[in-house]
N, C-alpha and C positions, 0 to 999 in steps of 0.2 A: 504493500500500500504506500509506503514511503517513497519507493522508487516511482510509482505512478504519479504521486503528487509532484515530485521533482520534475518529471517529464512534462506534466501539464504546465507547471510554472515556466519551464524552459520554452515550451511552445508559445505560451502567451507572451513571454518576454521577447521572443523572436518576432512575433507579429507586431508588437508595439514598436520595437526597434526598427523593423522594416518600414512601418508607417512613418516613423520620425525621419528616417533617412530619405524617403521619397518626398516627404513634405518640405524638407529643407534643401532638397536638390542634390543629396549625396548619393542616391541610388539611381541606376539607369532606368529610363522609362521602359515599361514592359513592352515586348515585341511579340509578334505572332510567330507561329511555327517553332515554339520552344526556344525563343531567343535568336532565331535566324533572321535574316533580312526580311522585313514585312513585305507583303504583296503590294504591287503597284496601286491596286484599287482599294487598299485598306483605308478606312476613314481616318482623317486626321483630327485629333482631339486637341483643341487649343488649351494651353496652360491657363489656369485661372489667374486673374490679375487683381492686384491690390490697387484700388484707385489712387491711394496716396503714394504708392511706390511702384511705378510701372515695371513689369517684368519680374516682380517678386511674388512667389507663391505664398499666400497667407497660411499660417499654421492654425488648424482647427483648435478650438478651446480645449477639447479633451486631450489632444496631443501636447498642447502647451502645459496642461496639468501634469501629464506623464513626464515631460522633460523636467519640470520642477521637482517632481517626486524622486527623480534619479540623482539629484544633487546631494552631496554630503551636507549635513547640518551641524549645529553646535555640538551634538553628541559625538559626532565623528572627530571634531576638533578635540573634544575631551579625551577620546581614546588616543589620539595622536600625541598627547603629552608624554606618553610612555616610550616613545620611539628612542632607541639607543640601547646601551648595554647595562645590565644590572647583575649584581650578585644576589644569591638567595641562600639564606640560612634556614634549614628546615627541621621539623620534628614530626614524627609519626607515632600514633598510638594504636595498638591492637586491643588494649584493655584500658579503661579509664583509671584503674588503680596501678597500672604498671608504668615503669619508667619509659619514656619515649625513645625511639631510635632517632639519632640525629644525623643529618647529612647536609652537604653544601652543594651548590650548583651555580651555573651561570645562565642568564637569560638574555636574549636579544629580541627587540621589538622593532617592527617596521610596518608602515602602511602600504597597502597595495591597491591597485585598480583605482587610481585617482583619489586616494584618501578615503576610500569607502570601507576598507576592512583592515583590522589590526592583526598581524601575524606574529605569533610568539614562538620562539624555539628555545627549549630548555635542555641543558645537558647536566647530568649529575651522576650519582652512583647510589644504587639501592641494594642493600644486603650484599655488598661486595661485588655487585655486577654493574656494568655501565648502564645508565638509564637515559633515554632520550624521549622527548615529547614535542609535540607541535599543537598549537591552538590557534583558532581563528575566531575573532570576536567581531560581530556586526551590530549595527543598530537598525532595526526595521522601522522605517518612518511611518509605515502604515499601521503596524501593530503597536508602535511606540514601546517597543521592548528591545532589550539587548539579547543577542543570541550568541551561543558559543558552540564550537565543534572542537573536540579534543581527541588527539591520537597519541598513543605512547607505546613503548616497547614492553609494557607489562600486560598487553592484551592485543587483540586483533580486530577490535570493533571501534567504531567512532561513537564517542559519547556526545550527546547533544543536550543542550539546556537553554533556558531563557529566563529573563528576570528584569528587574527594574532598579533604578538608581534612586537614592534618597534625595529629598528636596534640596539639601545643601550640596549635593554633588560629591559627597565624600565616601558614600558606601554603596557598592554595587552587590546585589544579592541575586544569585543564580540558582535555580532548582534544576537538577539533572536526574535522569533515569539511567541506570547502568546495571550491567550484569555482574553479580558477585559470584565468582566460581566456587568459593568456599561454602556459601549458603546455597548455591545451585539455583538462584532465582534473581529476578530483577529487584533492585532496591532504589530508594530515593535518597539522593545526596543533596546537600545544600552548601554552596560556596559563597563566602562573604569576603569581598575585597574592600579594605578600608584605607583610604589615603591619609597618611600621617603628616606628609610634607611634600614639597615639590620633588624631593629626591628620595622618598621612601614610602612604602605602603606594605600592608600585611594581607595575606590571604589565608583564610581559615576554611577548612572543609569539615562538615558535620555529617554523620551517618548513623545508622541504627546501632544502639548499644546492646551488648550481650544480654543484659537483664531487661531490655525494653527501653523505650524512649530514645533519646538522641545523645550522642557523644561527639567530642571533637576527635577527628581521626588524623588531621594534618594541620600544620601551621607553617607558613613560609613568611620570612621577613625579608623584603627586597630593599636593596640599597643601590642607587644609581652610581654607575662608574663615571666619574667626572672626566670630561674630555673625550669620551668614547662616542 
């Protein structure tokens, strides 16, 4: 079902993009015979004219709205503040009463596709083994929600989630569904990112506790690498 929805979204996006390109004159005019030279007797369709600007094809209101929707907004600028290199000091808990496992890592952030998506790449070590991960964060202007996709070397699936930012812009909370191989079922996880300064933030992940309820399973303290 997820693949179907992605396919429908892709088709719809292609149709809108094609309409926009044709409207602003970036796409070739359609021709008969599958793109071959049109027949000599084919009717000629005059291009619509804007009375105020001769020769300019006006953009319909619905396409103008779609073009505006495609543009990055202030939420994307908020994501872009993280661009650069960071160090990460982490802790992991398997039991709320046990001592955490500590680890360190490095992160790099970059914006892609015209400042629309934030890409994160993490390198660290988990349980004596190299660990790598990649995340993509987006802001869906229609749903008014942040979205994440997370991939790492401790699994073979893509974890997806969505959430919102606090009114003061300092706390981003994301709810995710992921498969827990030890429990043999899907579980709900909650990630909370808190900005502490321009050069530091924390990330906490919460999941099901052994005795029920919720417990902190991970904490990361990020520090920006100056000059990177």
